[in-house]
N, C-alpha and C positions, 0 to 999 in steps of 0.2 A: 926692770922692764915689766914686772908684774902689775904695777899701778897703771901703766899705759895700756896693757892688755885688758884690764878690767873696765876701762873707759871707752874702748872702741866699740863700734857698731851700735849697740843699744844705749850705752851710757849709764849713768847712775839713775837709780830709781828715785821717785819723789821722797820716799821714806829716808833713803840714805842722804839725800841733799838736806832734808829737814833736820836730821840728826847732826849733820856737820855744821849747819848754820844756827842751831838752837842756842848755843851760848852767846852768840852775837845778838840774836833776836831778843833773848831774855834780858841781856844787859842793856840794850837800847830801850826796851820797854821800861825797865826799872829807872833809868835816868829820866825818861819822859814822865813817869808817874811822880817822881820827886819834883821835877821842875813844874809840873802842873799844880802840885800842892803849894809850891812857892807862889805861883801866880794867884791861886785862890786865897793865899794868906793876905794879899793886898786888900781883899774885901772882908777880912775877918775870919777866914777859914783856918783850920789847923795845918801845921806843917807836918807831913808824914815822916816818920822815923826812917832811918836807913834800912833797918831790918824789914819793916813793912813794905818799903819800896822794892826791895829785892824779892820778897814773897809775891807781891802783886805783879812785878815784872816777870817772874817765872810763870805765873798763871796766864797773864796776857800774852807773853811771848810765845807760848805754845801754838795757839791757833794762828797768830800772825806769821810765825815762821813756817807753818804748814802751807798757808796760802802763798807765801813768797816762794817756797820750794816748788809748788805746783806751777807757778808762773815761770820759774827758771826751767823746769822740765818741759813746759810748753815751748819756750824759746829754743831749747835744745832740739825738740822735735821739728820745729819750723826750719831750723838751720840744717837739719839732716834731710828734710823733705819728706818726713814721715808723719806730719801732723794730720790727725784724723778729722779736724774741724773743717 
């Protein structure tokens, strides 16, 4: 029941949501970087290695996950009727 009690009333903070979703965001960004390099290879560009794709995905995934977590927090506030906007 401790998990339920932690999520009542105020809910999770943006930071906690971002930390929980970061592995998914970084992984999605890494896959997209790799596929983008494959598309650029059609016009003569290099194909990015797996390691570089993971590194770039980790870098790109951080701000992307943060903004997505802010959006989720906003939706939670709207659902609770506590949205300040």
